[in-house]
matplotlib code that plots the C-alpha trace (Angstrom):
import matplotlib.pyplot as plt

x = [18.9, 16.6, 14.0, 13.8, 11.9, 8.3, 7.1, 3.5, 1.5, -2.2, -4.4, -7.6, -6.4, -2.9, -1.2, 2.0, 4.5, 6.5, 9.2, 12.9, 16.3, 17.9, 16.8, 18.2, 16.3, 13.1, 13.7, 14.1, 10.8, 9.1, 10.4, 9.2, 5.7, 4.9, 1.1, -1.1, -3.6, -6.9, -7.2, -5.2, -2.0, -0.9, 2.0, 3.1, 5.9, 5.1, 6.5, 9.1, 8.6, 10.7, 9.2, 8.6, 6.5, 4.0, 1.3, 0.0, -3.4, -5.8, -3.9, -0.4, 1.3, 0.2, 1.6, 0.8, -1.1, 1.2, 4.3, 6.1, 7.9, 11.7, 11.9, 9.4, 10.0, 8.9, 9.3, 11.6, 11.5, 11.7, 13.7, 12.8, 14.3, 14.2, 13.7]
y = [20.9, 17.9, 18.3, 15.1, 15.9, 17.0, 18.7, 17.6, 18.7, 19.2, 17.9, 17.1, 17.3, 17.0, 20.4, 20.5, 23.1, 22.4, 20.3, 20.8, 19.6, 18.9, 17.2, 20.0, 22.6, 20.5, 20.3, 24.1, 24.7, 22.1, 23.7, 27.1, 25.8, 24.2, 23.7, 23.9, 21.0, 21.8, 18.5, 17.3, 16.9, 20.6, 21.5, 19.4, 19.6, 18.7, 15.4, 15.0, 12.3, 11.3, 12.7, 9.2, 8.3, 11.1, 11.8, 15.0, 16.0, 19.1, 20.8, 20.0, 16.6, 14.0, 10.7, 7.5, 5.3, 2.9, 5.0, 6.4, 9.8, 9.7, 12.5, 13.3, 16.2, 17.0, 19.8, 19.4, 22.6, 25.3, 23.3, 21.0, 17.4, 14.9, 11.1]
z = [-12.6, -12.2, -9.5, -7.3, -4.1, -3.3, -0.2, 0.7, 3.7, 4.5, 7.3, 5.4, 1.9, 0.3, -0.4, -2.5, -1.5, -4.6, -6.2, -5.4, -6.7, -3.4, -0.2, 2.0, 0.0, 0.4, 4.2, 4.4, 2.5, 4.7, 7.9, 6.8, 6.1, 9.4, 9.7, 12.7, 12.7, 14.4, 16.2, 19.2, 17.1, 16.9, 14.8, 11.8, 9.3, 5.8, 4.6, 1.8, -1.0, -4.0, -7.2, -8.6, -5.6, -6.4, -9.0, -10.5, -9.3, -9.2, -6.4, -7.3, -6.6, -4.1, -2.8, -4.6, -2.2, -0.3, -0.6, 2.4, 2.7, 2.7, 5.4, 8.1, 10.4, 13.9, 16.4, 19.3, 21.3, 18.7, 16.1, 13.4, 13.5, 10.7, 10.6]

ax = plt.figure().add_subplot(projection="3d")
ax.plot(x, y, z, "-o")
ax.set_aspect("equal")
plt.show()
């Protein structure tokens, strides 16, 4: 199965949580890997990018400058919501 979606998080440096074949699978992985950022922003959900909008780097994949994620999660109460 072709992998199409990349989950990328990280506060100071990009961190790739992997490449997944479905958007729902990528959303599940992103929700399970919520990150607590040590500034005023608090909890963050890693963003999801299309595979073609990323490049291979030293620590996995990272977004190509100027691209936007296709899904951005946020916490509402104790649930993850997606834009």
